[in-house]
Legacy VTK file of the C-alpha trace (Angstrom):
# vtk DataFile Version 3.0
C-alpha trace
ASCII
DATASET POLYDATA
POINTS 37 float
-0.136 -0.070 0.091
2.861 2.417 0.785
4.217 2.063 -2.630
1.168 2.951 -4.507
1.148 6.091 -2.249
4.646 6.683 -3.333
4.029 5.946 -7.125
0.923 8.049 -7.116
2.876 10.845 -5.253
5.483 10.553 -7.946
3.033 10.617 -11.047
1.090 13.816 -9.433
4.728 15.417 -9.275
5.804 14.458 -12.646
2.441 15.863 -14.107
2.683 18.882 -12.062
6.505 19.842 -12.902
5.595 21.195 -16.407
3.171 23.379 -15.388
5.145 24.578 -12.542
7.788 25.175 -15.144
5.864 27.438 -17.432
4.159 29.212 -14.591
7.996 30.119 -13.439
8.978 30.814 -16.689
6.259 32.988 -17.657
6.665 34.812 -14.430
10.272 35.370 -14.789
9.407 36.671 -18.556
6.792 38.828 -17.228
9.274 40.411 -14.597
12.064 40.909 -17.041
10.136 41.959 -20.320
9.443 45.446 -19.194
13.225 46.124 -18.539
13.447 45.375 -22.049
11.939 48.032 -23.679
LINES 1 38
37 0 1 2 3 4 5 6 7 8 9 10 11 12 13 14 15 16 17 18 19 20 21 22 23 24 25 26 27 28 29 30 31 32 33 34 35 36
């Protein structure tokens, strides 16, 4: 049972990582874009 919980946690993390990366990269882009103009 414990292995199932770990597997689900890993799967949820793997699915959430791209969205988190997109959010972070978008935030960095928005925070740095005004300084480029």
